[in-house]
Each structure stands twice: as C-alpha cells, then as structure tokens.
C-alpha angles and dihedrals in degrees: 000000000000090000092055091048091054090047090052092050090049092053090048090050090051091051096049092042094052092048092047090050092052091050091049094050100038100028122235099252098081095042091047092050093054092046091051093051094046114137111237092210093060092047089051090050090050091050092048092052092048091049088051091052088052089057093045090048089053091054090049090051090048089052092048093047092048091056088056094049097260105128124197139155123255090246092053093047093050092046093050092046094052088048089049094051090046089057092046091051099047102034127067118259100033094241105073091091090054091051090052090048092054092046092051093047094053093090093083107044106359136270097283096054091043090052091047092054092049094046095045093049093049090045090052091057092047091053093052090046089054091048091052090052090050091050091049089051091050091052091049091051096045128152092016123099092255090068091066092051091051091047092051091048093046090054101031099048096056092042092050091046091052091045089053092045092053091054101034114113097185129235127279090279107102095208092056092046093051089047091056090048091051092051091050092051090052105037103030100043109127095221100034105047094073091054090046092052095045094049091046092054091049091048090050091049091052092049094049092041091050092053090045090053091048089052089049088054088058091050096259117127111192121200117235095256091047092048094047090055106032102040097053091047090050092049092050089064086070091064092072106096095216102097140037105286092323096302112154095014091063093049091047092053091048091050090051102042108030095067085069086072092046096263118138116246091236093051090048091052091049090051090053093049092051089049089054090050092048089050090052090051091048093058096049093103085071087073089063091049089050092050093052100052140024119257092246096058131068117264115264 
C-alpha cells in the first residue's frame, strides 16, 4: 500500500512538473488565449466522440471476453467500461480502472480469464493506434522511397506477428501458454476477427476525430494527413504509466511534434488540454454507474 502511494505521488509529480516546464518554456499567455477562445460546440463534439469510443470499446471487450468464455450483457459491459475509464482518468497510472474492471468481472470465469480479456482488448487498441501512426508516416513521406518501407513494415509486422501467434506453443510456463491460447481465441477466430477489426477502426476514428475536434476548439485545423500522423503519436504518449492519465506527457509531445505541421506550440498544448477535458467529460457516466453499485460487485 505504501509503495502504491509513493508511485501515485511520483506520477502526480511528473504530471505537474511536465506542465510547469511547458508553461515556463512556452509562456502561459498564448496557451491561455487559445483556451479562453475555445469553442464550446467543438468541445462538446469531442466529448461526444470520446463517449462513443468508450461504448464501442465496451462492445469490443465484450466480444473478446465472450471468445474466452466470459459472458456478459451489453449493458453490463458498457457500465463496467465507463467505470473503468473513470478510474483510469482520475487515478494515477492510467490502468487502475482496468485492474478494477478485471477484478469485478472475475465472478463469471475467474480472475485470470477476466484479466486476459482486459489486457487483450487494450492491446488491440494500441496495435491499431500504432498502425494508424505508421499509415500517417507513410502518407507524410509519400511519394518518397521511405513511404514504401513504412508501408511494408505496417503490413509485414502484424502479418508476421499473427503467423507466429498461430504457431506458437508457448514455453513451459503455464501462464504464458494460456495467454497465447487466449490471444489466439480472440484474434484468430474466423467469425470474431472481422468484428474486432471493424470495432477497432471505429474506435480509432472516434479517438482521432475527438482530438481533431478539440484542436478545432482551440482554433487549430489539422489536415487529414497531419491528423493521421500527429494525433496517434500524441495519443501514444498516454500509454506510458508515469503520469496521471498522460497529462503533461501528451502536451509535451504535442508541443514538440505539431509545429512540424505549422501549428504553434502554444496552440498545440491548448488543443491537448481541451482533449483531456473532453475525455474527462466523456467518462462522467461512470459516476452514475458508481452510484448504482458497490465497487466490489459487477455493474448492473
């Protein structure tokens, strides 16, 4: 418990330190100006798209869990996912909500299967986010020779990984072998992989669209090629479990990369802040789920 407390304080310190450093380097005047002029309609659109991706992610989790024998209703999956995202947003580390979701879903098929379903579903989203960034880099480099190398890597790496997964037998460790079997059941199912891919593309579109709308609220209009490259790379900064839900890191990446598309660093930071606020608004239904059921029981 004491170790977790210190980890939480460390992540909070990283978040506040990164934001303070950005304000010291960039100055707060430009960032504040963009935030004051933010269009509420665009922020609402961003929040709506991010709420939609939470619902779609819940359906993807339900599909993954069902392949592993963990049955749940759509309503329960959506409620649990909103509660999970709420925990990830408010608690340091960005994964505590997922840990709670796995613990609360253990009643049907056991903790190990519940944890496998959560990890595989999150990993699916990260893979598609990385593929989007690779596609965006290929578009940026087109028609240069580097574009073909990126395209081959974007196609070849996932194909090679799936080929290895299909034939991998695992080591002597039973846990690793069972994890490989779970991944095969979810990703290589003849009926389920199409639904997995379709939901993942919709979720990716909602995430990118939500960030694009948040940027538009700050007065930044990204072209499609710029958005396809910069937004996934910025979102990937949130995967590092060293801050509170990616705050500070996400803004730092935006301030570093977005000027490549002609966007001022201050405007990029403001867009990232508005995205974080829209994401917080999108997970507010989790409060309703939290009020209806105790943390130790599955969501109704």
